[in-house]
PyMOL Python script that loads the backbone (N, CA, C, O; Angstrom):
from pymol import cmd

cmd.read_pdbstr("""\
ATOM      1  N   MET A   1      22.781 -75.800 -62.416  1.00  0.00           N
ATOM      2  CA  MET A   1      24.194 -75.608 -62.681  1.00  0.00           C
ATOM      3  C   MET A   1      24.954 -75.648 -61.346  1.00  0.00           C
ATOM      4  O   MET A   1      24.571 -74.981 -60.385  1.00  0.00           O
ATOM      5  N   ALA A   2      26.007 -76.418 -61.302  1.00  0.00           N
ATOM      6  CA  ALA A   2      26.799 -76.573 -60.074  1.00  0.00           C
ATOM      7  C   ALA A   2      27.677 -75.349 -59.840  1.00  0.00           C
ATOM      8  O   ALA A   2      28.179 -74.738 -60.782  1.00  0.00           O
ATOM      9  N   LYS A   3      27.849 -75.007 -58.581  1.00  0.00           N
ATOM     10  CA  LYS A   3      28.715 -73.888 -58.202  1.00  0.00           C
ATOM     11  C   LYS A   3      30.174 -74.286 -58.454  1.00  0.00           C
ATOM     12  O   LYS A   3      30.563 -75.409 -58.132  1.00  0.00           O
ATOM     13  N   PRO A   4      30.986 -73.387 -59.023  1.00  0.00           N
ATOM     14  CA  PRO A   4      32.402 -73.694 -59.254  1.00  0.00           C
ATOM     15  C   PRO A   4      33.143 -73.944 -57.937  1.00  0.00           C
ATOM     16  O   PRO A   4      32.701 -73.515 -56.871  1.00  0.00           O
ATOM     17  N   THR A   5      34.255 -74.632 -58.027  1.00  0.00           N
ATOM     18  CA  THR A   5      35.089 -74.894 -56.856  1.00  0.00           C
ATOM     19  C   THR A   5      35.731 -73.599 -56.382  1.00  0.00           C
ATOM     20  O   THR A   5      36.221 -72.809 -57.189  1.00  0.00           O
ATOM     21  N   SER A   6      35.726 -73.386 -55.079  1.00  0.00           N
ATOM     22  CA  SER A   6      36.301 -72.155 -54.526  1.00  0.00           C
ATOM     23  C   SER A   6      37.612 -72.458 -53.811  1.00  0.00           C
ATOM     24  O   SER A   6      37.843 -73.570 -53.336  1.00  0.00           O
ATOM     25  N   PHE A   7      38.466 -71.432 -53.749  1.00  0.00           N
ATOM     26  CA  PHE A   7      39.787 -71.548 -53.150  1.00  0.00           C
ATOM     27  C   PHE A   7      40.116 -70.280 -52.379  1.00  0.00           C
ATOM     28  O   PHE A   7      39.416 -69.275 -52.498  1.00  0.00           O
ATOM     29  N   GLU A   8      41.193 -70.329 -51.579  1.00  0.00           N
ATOM     30  CA  GLU A   8      41.753 -69.134 -50.956  1.00  0.00           C
ATOM     31  C   GLU A   8      42.730 -68.516 -51.955  1.00  0.00           C
ATOM     32  O   GLU A   8      43.440 -69.233 -52.660  1.00  0.00           O
ATOM     33  N   TYR A   9      42.764 -67.186 -52.012  1.00  0.00           N
ATOM     34  CA  TYR A   9      43.640 -66.481 -52.952  1.00  0.00           C
ATOM     35  C   TYR A   9      44.408 -65.383 -52.237  1.00  0.00           C
ATOM     36  O   TYR A   9      44.011 -64.900 -51.177  1.00  0.00           O
ATOM     37  N   GLN A  10      45.516 -65.006 -52.850  1.00  0.00           N
ATOM     38  CA  GLN A  10      46.288 -63.855 -52.398  1.00  0.00           C
ATOM     39  C   GLN A  10      46.428 -62.886 -53.573  1.00  0.00           C
ATOM     40  O   GLN A  10      46.606 -63.294 -54.721  1.00  0.00           O
ATOM     41  N   VAL A  11      46.344 -61.599 -53.255  1.00  0.00           N
ATOM     42  CA  VAL A  11      46.553 -60.540 -54.243  1.00  0.00           C
ATOM     43  C   VAL A  11      47.595 -59.599 -53.661  1.00  0.00           C
ATOM     44  O   VAL A  11      47.408 -59.065 -52.567  1.00  0.00           O
ATOM     45  N   PHE A  12      48.686 -59.393 -54.378  1.00  0.00           N
ATOM     46  CA  PHE A  12      49.816 -58.592 -53.891  1.00  0.00           C
ATOM     47  C   PHE A  12      50.273 -59.065 -52.506  1.00  0.00           C
ATOM     48  O   PHE A  12      50.498 -58.266 -51.598  1.00  0.00           O
ATOM     49  N   ASP A  13      50.400 -60.379 -52.379  1.00  0.00           N
ATOM     50  CA  ASP A  13      50.874 -61.025 -51.148  1.00  0.00           C
ATOM     51  C   ASP A  13      49.971 -60.792 -49.936  1.00  0.00           C
ATOM     52  O   ASP A  13      50.417 -60.914 -48.795  1.00  0.00           O
ATOM     53  N   ARG A  14      48.716 -60.460 -50.179  1.00  0.00           N
ATOM     54  CA  ARG A  14      47.746 -60.302 -49.081  1.00  0.00           C
ATOM     55  C   ARG A  14      46.600 -61.264 -49.294  1.00  0.00           C
ATOM     56  O   ARG A  14      46.088 -61.398 -50.405  1.00  0.00           O
ATOM     57  N   LYS A  15      46.197 -61.936 -48.226  1.00  0.00           N
ATOM     58  CA  LYS A  15      45.098 -62.881 -48.299  1.00  0.00           C
ATOM     59  C   LYS A  15      43.809 -62.148 -48.650  1.00  0.00           C
ATOM     60  O   LYS A  15      43.473 -61.139 -48.029  1.00  0.00           O
ATOM     61  N   LEU A  16      43.093 -62.653 -49.639  1.00  0.00           N
ATOM     62  CA  LEU A  16      41.840 -62.044 -50.059  1.00  0.00           C
ATOM     63  C   LEU A  16      40.737 -62.461 -49.091  1.00  0.00           C
ATOM     64  O   LEU A  16      40.513 -63.649 -48.856  1.00  0.00           O
ATOM     65  N   VAL A  17      40.048 -61.456 -48.532  1.00  0.00           N
ATOM     66  CA  VAL A  17      38.962 -61.684 -47.577  1.00  0.00           C
ATOM     67  C   VAL A  17      37.777 -60.827 -48.012  1.00  0.00           C
ATOM     68  O   VAL A  17      37.942 -59.663 -48.376  1.00  0.00           O
ATOM     69  N   CYS A  18      36.611 -61.397 -47.971  1.00  0.00           N
ATOM     70  CA  CYS A  18      35.411 -60.668 -48.369  1.00  0.00           C
ATOM     71  C   CYS A  18      35.127 -59.539 -47.375  1.00  0.00           C
ATOM     72  O   CYS A  18      35.091 -59.782 -46.169  1.00  0.00           O
ATOM     73  N   PRO A  19      34.923 -58.299 -47.862  1.00  0.00           N
ATOM     74  CA  PRO A  19      34.641 -57.173 -46.966  1.00  0.00           C
ATOM     75  C   PRO A  19      33.216 -57.199 -46.397  1.00  0.00           C
ATOM     76  O   PRO A  19      32.910 -56.458 -45.464  1.00  0.00           O
ATOM     77  N   VAL A  20      32.359 -58.037 -46.948  1.00  0.00           N
ATOM     78  CA  VAL A  20      30.971 -58.095 -46.498  1.00  0.00           C
ATOM     79  C   VAL A  20      30.782 -59.152 -45.404  1.00  0.00           C
ATOM     80  O   VAL A  20      30.239 -58.861 -44.338  1.00  0.00           O
ATOM     81  N   CYS A  21      31.240 -60.392 -45.682  1.00  0.00           N
ATOM     82  CA  CYS A  21      30.965 -61.489 -44.746  1.00  0.00           C
ATOM     83  C   CYS A  21      32.232 -62.102 -44.138  1.00  0.00           C
ATOM     84  O   CYS A  21      32.144 -63.039 -43.345  1.00  0.00           O
ATOM     85  N   GLU A  22      33.388 -61.588 -44.497  1.00  0.00           N
ATOM     86  CA  GLU A  22      34.687 -62.028 -43.988  1.00  0.00           C
ATOM     87  C   GLU A  22      35.054 -63.462 -44.371  1.00  0.00           C
ATOM     88  O   GLU A  22      35.925 -64.065 -43.743  1.00  0.00           O
ATOM     89  N   ASN A  23      34.409 -64.003 -45.376  1.00  0.00           N
ATOM     90  CA  ASN A  23      34.748 -65.319 -45.909  1.00  0.00           C
ATOM     91  C   ASN A  23      36.089 -65.232 -46.651  1.00  0.00           C
ATOM     92  O   ASN A  23      36.465 -64.157 -47.116  1.00  0.00           O
ATOM     93  N   ASN A  24      36.806 -66.343 -46.763  1.00  0.00           N
ATOM     94  CA  ASN A  24      38.095 -66.315 -47.451  1.00  0.00           C
ATOM     95  C   ASN A  24      38.167 -67.305 -48.613  1.00  0.00           C
ATOM     96  O   ASN A  24      39.261 -67.635 -49.071  1.00  0.00           O
ATOM     97  N   LYS A  25      37.023 -67.780 -49.095  1.00  0.00           N
ATOM     98  CA  LYS A  25      36.988 -68.697 -50.240  1.00  0.00           C
ATOM     99  C   LYS A  25      36.263 -68.023 -51.400  1.00  0.00           C
ATOM    100  O   LYS A  25      35.169 -67.479 -51.250  1.00  0.00           O
ATOM    101  N   PHE A  26      36.913 -68.080 -52.567  1.00  0.00           N
ATOM    102  CA  PHE A  26      36.391 -67.422 -53.760  1.00  0.00           C
ATOM    103  C   PHE A  26      36.506 -68.348 -54.958  1.00  0.00           C
ATOM    104  O   PHE A  26      37.382 -69.211 -55.004  1.00  0.00           O
ATOM    105  N   TYR A  27      35.625 -68.167 -55.917  1.00  0.00           N
ATOM    106  CA  TYR A  27      35.827 -68.787 -57.214  1.00  0.00           C
ATOM    107  C   TYR A  27      36.084 -67.660 -58.208  1.00  0.00           C
ATOM    108  O   TYR A  27      35.754 -66.505 -57.936  1.00  0.00           O
ATOM    109  N   THR A  28      36.662 -67.982 -59.342  1.00  0.00           N
ATOM    110  CA  THR A  28      37.105 -66.936 -60.265  1.00  0.00           C
ATOM    111  C   THR A  28      36.433 -67.049 -61.626  1.00  0.00           C
ATOM    112  O   THR A  28      35.908 -68.094 -62.009  1.00  0.00           O
ATOM    113  N   ARG A  29      36.473 -65.937 -62.331  1.00  0.00           N
ATOM    114  CA  ARG A  29      36.051 -65.884 -63.731  1.00  0.00           C
ATOM    115  C   ARG A  29      36.767 -64.703 -64.372  1.00  0.00           C
ATOM    116  O   ARG A  29      37.280 -63.826 -63.677  1.00  0.00           O
ATOM    117  N   GLU A  30      36.798 -64.687 -65.671  1.00  0.00           N
ATOM    118  CA  GLU A  30      37.376 -63.560 -66.412  1.00  0.00           C
ATOM    119  C   GLU A  30      36.229 -62.834 -67.097  1.00  0.00           C
ATOM    120  O   GLU A  30      35.369 -63.470 -67.706  1.00  0.00           O
ATOM    121  N   THR A  31      36.207 -61.521 -67.004  1.00  0.00           N
ATOM    122  CA  THR A  31      35.127 -60.728 -67.563  1.00  0.00           C
ATOM    123  C   THR A  31      35.679 -59.738 -68.579  1.00  0.00           C
ATOM    124  O   THR A  31      36.689 -59.080 -68.328  1.00  0.00           O
ATOM    125  N   LEU A  32      35.015 -59.635 -69.726  1.00  0.00           N
ATOM    126  CA  LEU A  32      35.393 -58.686 -70.759  1.00  0.00           C
ATOM    127  C   LEU A  32      34.870 -57.310 -70.374  1.00  0.00           C
ATOM    128  O   LEU A  32      33.691 -57.162 -70.053  1.00  0.00           O
ATOM    129  N   MET A  33      35.728 -56.313 -70.403  1.00  0.00           N
ATOM    130  CA  MET A  33      35.355 -54.943 -70.040  1.00  0.00           C
ATOM    131  C   MET A  33      34.848 -54.218 -71.296  1.00  0.00           C
ATOM    132  O   MET A  33      35.589 -53.462 -71.925  1.00  0.00           O
ATOM    133  N   ASN A  34      33.589 -54.454 -71.648  1.00  0.00           N
ATOM    134  CA  ASN A  34      33.016 -53.891 -72.870  1.00  0.00           C
ATOM    135  C   ASN A  34      32.905 -52.376 -72.802  1.00  0.00           C
ATOM    136  O   ASN A  34      32.643 -51.800 -71.746  1.00  0.00           O
ATOM    137  N   THR A  35      33.108 -51.750 -73.943  1.00  0.00           N
ATOM    138  CA  THR A  35      32.885 -50.313 -74.085  1.00  0.00           C
ATOM    139  C   THR A  35      31.899 -50.092 -75.221  1.00  0.00           C
ATOM    140  O   THR A  35      31.836 -50.887 -76.159  1.00  0.00           O
ATOM    141  N   ALA A  36      31.138 -49.023 -75.138  1.00  0.00           N
ATOM    142  CA  ALA A  36      30.110 -48.752 -76.150  1.00  0.00           C
ATOM    143  C   ALA A  36      30.705 -48.588 -77.540  1.00  0.00           C
ATOM    144  O   ALA A  36      30.134 -49.065 -78.520  1.00  0.00           O
ATOM    145  N   GLY A  37      31.849 -47.916 -77.632  1.00  0.00           N
ATOM    146  CA  GLY A  37      32.470 -47.685 -78.938  1.00  0.00           C
ATOM    147  C   GLY A  37      32.865 -48.970 -79.636  1.00  0.00           C
ATOM    148  O   GLY A  37      32.618 -49.135 -80.831  1.00  0.00           O
ATOM    149  N   MET A  38      33.478 -49.879 -78.896  1.00  0.00           N
ATOM    150  CA  MET A  38      33.889 -51.149 -79.491  1.00  0.00           C
ATOM    151  C   MET A  38      32.672 -52.007 -79.839  1.00  0.00           C
ATOM    152  O   MET A  38      32.683 -52.715 -80.846  1.00  0.00           O
ATOM    153  N   ALA A  39      31.630 -51.951 -79.020  1.00  0.00           N
ATOM    154  CA  ALA A  39      30.421 -52.717 -79.295  1.00  0.00           C
ATOM    155  C   ALA A  39      29.739 -52.207 -80.561  1.00  0.00           C
ATOM    156  O   ALA A  39      29.208 -52.993 -81.345  1.00  0.00           O
ATOM    157  N   LEU A  40      29.756 -50.897 -80.757  1.00  0.00           N
ATOM    158  CA  LEU A  40      29.141 -50.297 -81.937  1.00  0.00           C
ATOM    159  C   LEU A  40      29.745 -50.853 -83.224  1.00  0.00           C
ATOM    160  O   LEU A  40      29.036 -51.079 -84.204  1.00  0.00           O
ATOM    161  N   PHE A  41      31.057 -51.071 -83.213  1.00  0.00           N
ATOM    162  CA  PHE A  41      31.755 -51.572 -84.397  1.00  0.00           C
ATOM    163  C   PHE A  41      32.000 -53.078 -84.348  1.00  0.00           C
ATOM    164  O   PHE A  41      32.774 -53.606 -85.147  1.00  0.00           O
ATOM    165  N   ASN A  42      31.336 -53.780 -83.405  1.00  0.00           N
ATOM    166  CA  ASN A  42      31.463 -55.229 -83.264  1.00  0.00           C
ATOM    167  C   ASN A  42      32.911 -55.658 -83.019  1.00  0.00           C
ATOM    168  O   ASN A  42      33.369 -56.667 -83.556  1.00  0.00           O
ATOM    169  N   LEU A  43      33.629 -54.874 -82.196  1.00  0.00           N
ATOM    170  CA  LEU A  43      35.036 -55.141 -81.890  1.00  0.00           C
ATOM    171  C   LEU A  43      35.241 -55.397 -80.395  1.00  0.00           C
ATOM    172  O   LEU A  43      36.288 -55.053 -79.848  1.00  0.00           O
ATOM    173  N   GLU A  44      34.251 -55.997 -79.734  1.00  0.00           N
ATOM    174  CA  GLU A  44      34.337 -56.227 -78.292  1.00  0.00           C
ATOM    175  C   GLU A  44      35.558 -57.041 -77.898  1.00  0.00           C
ATOM    176  O   GLU A  44      36.065 -56.893 -76.786  1.00  0.00           O
ATOM    177  N   PHE A  45      36.046 -57.908 -78.801  1.00  0.00           N
ATOM    178  CA  PHE A  45      37.174 -58.776 -78.478  1.00  0.00           C
ATOM    179  C   PHE A  45      38.458 -57.992 -78.227  1.00  0.00           C
ATOM    180  O   PHE A  45      39.399 -58.540 -77.653  1.00  0.00           O
ATOM    181  N   ILE A  46      38.523 -56.740 -78.635  1.00  0.00           N
ATOM    182  CA  ILE A  46      39.703 -55.902 -78.430  1.00  0.00           C
ATOM    183  C   ILE A  46      39.755 -55.337 -77.004  1.00  0.00           C
ATOM    184  O   ILE A  46      40.828 -54.993 -76.509  1.00  0.00           O
ATOM    185  N   ASN A  47      38.605 -55.245 -76.356  1.00  0.00           N
ATOM    186  CA  ASN A  47      38.541 -54.686 -75.008  1.00  0.00           C
ATOM    187  C   ASN A  47      39.393 -55.483 -74.026  1.00  0.00           C
ATOM    188  O   ASN A  47      39.658 -56.664 -74.249  1.00  0.00           O
ATOM    189  N   LYS A  48      39.821 -54.842 -72.945  1.00  0.00           N
ATOM    190  CA  LYS A  48      40.597 -55.492 -71.893  1.00  0.00           C
ATOM    191  C   LYS A  48      39.701 -56.401 -71.062  1.00  0.00           C
ATOM    192  O   LYS A  48      38.475 -56.305 -71.102  1.00  0.00           O
ATOM    193  N   THR A  49      40.345 -57.283 -70.313  1.00  0.00           N
ATOM    194  CA  THR A  49      39.604 -58.183 -69.435  1.00  0.00           C
ATOM    195  C   THR A  49      39.948 -57.879 -67.975  1.00  0.00           C
ATOM    196  O   THR A  49      40.956 -57.241 -67.672  1.00  0.00           O
ATOM    197  N   ALA A  50      39.093 -58.350 -67.096  1.00  0.00           N
ATOM    198  CA  ALA A  50      39.327 -58.236 -65.653  1.00  0.00           C
ATOM    199  C   ALA A  50      39.164 -59.620 -65.050  1.00  0.00           C
ATOM    200  O   ALA A  50      38.362 -60.427 -65.520  1.00  0.00           O
ATOM    201  N   ASN A  51      39.933 -59.882 -64.006  1.00  0.00           N
ATOM    202  CA  ASN A  51      39.781 -61.108 -63.241  1.00  0.00           C
ATOM    203  C   ASN A  51      38.834 -60.831 -62.087  1.00  0.00           C
ATOM    204  O   ASN A  51      39.022 -59.880 -61.330  1.00  0.00           O
ATOM    205  N   ASN A  52      37.816 -61.668 -61.960  1.00  0.00           N
ATOM    206  CA  ASN A  52      36.854 -61.532 -60.874  1.00  0.00           C
ATOM    207  C   ASN A  52      37.071 -62.630 -59.853  1.00  0.00           C
ATOM    208  O   ASN A  52      37.335 -63.781 -60.201  1.00  0.00           O
ATOM    209  N   TYR A  53      36.957 -62.256 -58.585  1.00  0.00           N
ATOM    210  CA  TYR A  53      36.982 -63.205 -57.480  1.00  0.00           C
ATOM    211  C   TYR A  53      35.642 -63.063 -56.786  1.00  0.00           C
ATOM    212  O   TYR A  53      35.344 -62.009 -56.224  1.00  0.00           O
ATOM    213  N   ILE A  54      34.827 -64.115 -56.819  1.00  0.00           N
ATOM    214  CA  ILE A  54      33.475 -64.069 -56.297  1.00  0.00           C
ATOM    215  C   ILE A  54      33.415 -64.838 -54.981  1.00  0.00           C
ATOM    216  O   ILE A  54      33.782 -66.012 -54.922  1.00  0.00           O
ATOM    217  N   CYS A  55      32.952 -64.170 -53.929  1.00  0.00           N
ATOM    218  CA  CYS A  55      32.846 -64.793 -52.612  1.00  0.00           C
ATOM    219  C   CYS A  55      31.907 -65.997 -52.678  1.00  0.00           C
ATOM    220  O   CYS A  55      30.787 -65.908 -53.180  1.00  0.00           O
ATOM    221  N   ASP A  56      32.387 -67.107 -52.164  1.00  0.00           N
ATOM    222  CA  ASP A  56      31.632 -68.352 -52.174  1.00  0.00           C
ATOM    223  C   ASP A  56      30.429 -68.304 -51.222  1.00  0.00           C
ATOM    224  O   ASP A  56      29.510 -69.114 -51.343  1.00  0.00           O
ATOM    225  N   LYS A  57      30.435 -67.368 -50.288  1.00  0.00           N
ATOM    226  CA  LYS A  57      29.376 -67.314 -49.270  1.00  0.00           C
ATOM    227  C   LYS A  57      28.282 -66.299 -49.627  1.00  0.00           C
ATOM    228  O   LYS A  57      27.099 -66.640 -49.628  1.00  0.00           O
ATOM    229  N   CYS A  58      28.674 -65.044 -49.933  1.00  0.00           N
ATOM    230  CA  CYS A  58      27.659 -63.999 -50.151  1.00  0.00           C
ATOM    231  C   CYS A  58      27.587 -63.486 -51.593  1.00  0.00           C
ATOM    232  O   CYS A  58      26.643 -62.779 -51.946  1.00  0.00           O
ATOM    233  N   GLY A  59      28.570 -63.832 -52.429  1.00  0.00           N
ATOM    234  CA  GLY A  59      28.526 -63.419 -53.829  1.00  0.00           C
ATOM    235  C   GLY A  59      29.193 -62.088 -54.136  1.00  0.00           C
ATOM    236  O   GLY A  59      29.145 -61.631 -55.278  1.00  0.00           O
ATOM    237  N   TYR A  60      29.816 -61.452 -53.143  1.00  0.00           N
ATOM    238  CA  TYR A  60      30.531 -60.199 -53.394  1.00  0.00           C
ATOM    239  C   TYR A  60      31.578 -60.439 -54.475  1.00  0.00           C
ATOM    240  O   TYR A  60      32.231 -61.483 -54.491  1.00  0.00           O
ATOM    241  N   VAL A  61      31.742 -59.463 -55.390  1.00  0.00           N
ATOM    242  CA  VAL A  61      32.670 -59.631 -56.508  1.00  0.00           C
ATOM    243  C   VAL A  61      33.784 -58.592 -56.440  1.00  0.00           C
ATOM    244  O   VAL A  61      33.532 -57.387 -56.422  1.00  0.00           O
ATOM    245  N   TYR A  62      35.022 -59.085 -56.403  1.00  0.00           N
ATOM    246  CA  TYR A  62      36.211 -58.239 -56.576  1.00  0.00           C
ATOM    247  C   TYR A  62      36.534 -58.207 -58.064  1.00  0.00           C
ATOM    248  O   TYR A  62      36.412 -59.221 -58.751  1.00  0.00           O
ATOM    249  N   TRP A  63      36.945 -57.042 -58.563  1.00  0.00           N
ATOM    250  CA  TRP A  63      37.378 -56.901 -59.956  1.00  0.00           C
ATOM    251  C   TRP A  63      38.824 -56.422 -59.952  1.00  0.00           C
ATOM    252  O   TRP A  63      39.139 -55.417 -59.314  1.00  0.00           O
ATOM    253  N   PHE A  64      39.700 -57.120 -60.648  1.00  0.00           N
ATOM    254  CA  PHE A  64      41.087 -56.727 -60.791  1.00  0.00           C
ATOM    255  C   PHE A  64      41.471 -56.728 -62.250  1.00  0.00           C
ATOM    256  O   PHE A  64      41.353 -57.747 -62.930  1.00  0.00           O
ATOM    257  N   MET A  65      41.932 -55.582 -62.735  1.00  0.00           N
ATOM    258  CA  MET A  65      42.482 -55.504 -64.085  1.00  0.00           C
ATOM    259  C   MET A  65      43.962 -55.783 -64.020  1.00  0.00           C
ATOM    260  O   MET A  65      44.598 -55.533 -62.997  1.00  0.00           O
ATOM    261  N   ASP A  66      44.511 -56.289 -65.083  1.00  0.00           N
ATOM    262  CA  ASP A  66      45.953 -56.557 -65.153  1.00  0.00           C
ATOM    263  C   ASP A  66      46.671 -55.226 -65.239  1.00  0.00           C
ATOM    264  O   ASP A  66      46.614 -54.548 -66.265  1.00  0.00           O
ATOM    265  N   VAL A  67      47.347 -54.849 -64.166  1.00  0.00           N
ATOM    266  CA  VAL A  67      48.031 -53.549 -64.139  1.00  0.00           C
ATOM    267  C   VAL A  67      49.223 -53.516 -65.075  1.00  0.00           C
ATOM    268  O   VAL A  67      49.718 -52.431 -65.382  1.00  0.00           O
ATOM    269  N   SER A  68      49.707 -54.662 -65.541  1.00  0.00           N
ATOM    270  CA  SER A  68      50.840 -54.676 -66.463  1.00  0.00           C
ATOM    271  C   SER A  68      50.424 -54.237 -67.871  1.00  0.00           C
ATOM    272  O   SER A  68      51.286 -54.003 -68.718  1.00  0.00           O
ATOM    273  N   GLU A  69      49.117 -54.122 -68.132  1.00  0.00           N
ATOM    274  CA  GLU A  69      48.635 -53.704 -69.460  1.00  0.00           C
ATOM    275  C   GLU A  69      48.769 -52.202 -69.678  1.00  0.00           C
ATOM    276  O   GLU A  69      48.607 -51.738 -70.806  1.00  0.00           O
ATOM    277  N   LYS A  70      49.058 -51.434 -68.641  1.00  0.00           N
ATOM    278  CA  LYS A  70      49.139 -49.967 -68.764  1.00  0.00           C
ATOM    279  C   LYS A  70      50.360 -49.548 -69.523  1.00  0.00           C
ATOM    280  O   LYS A  70      50.585 -48.353 -69.719  1.00  0.00           O
TER     281      LYS A  70
END
""", "prot")
cmd.dss("prot")
cmd.show_as("cartoon", "prot")
cmd.util.cbc("prot")
cmd.orient("prot")
């Protein structure tokens, strides 16, 4: 499987930099924030999602939830 294309990103007007290797290129994915209660009733689709930024060099993962959902 080919590695996704990576890019430079900004979060709250700040350049995203990996805290482990100081790389500045990331690829993204969206992750479902599963909870045991929703899984028990087969309602995982109701759970919130998080945006992940994965370092292209070392694999460190940033997780950001949409703060506007609060």
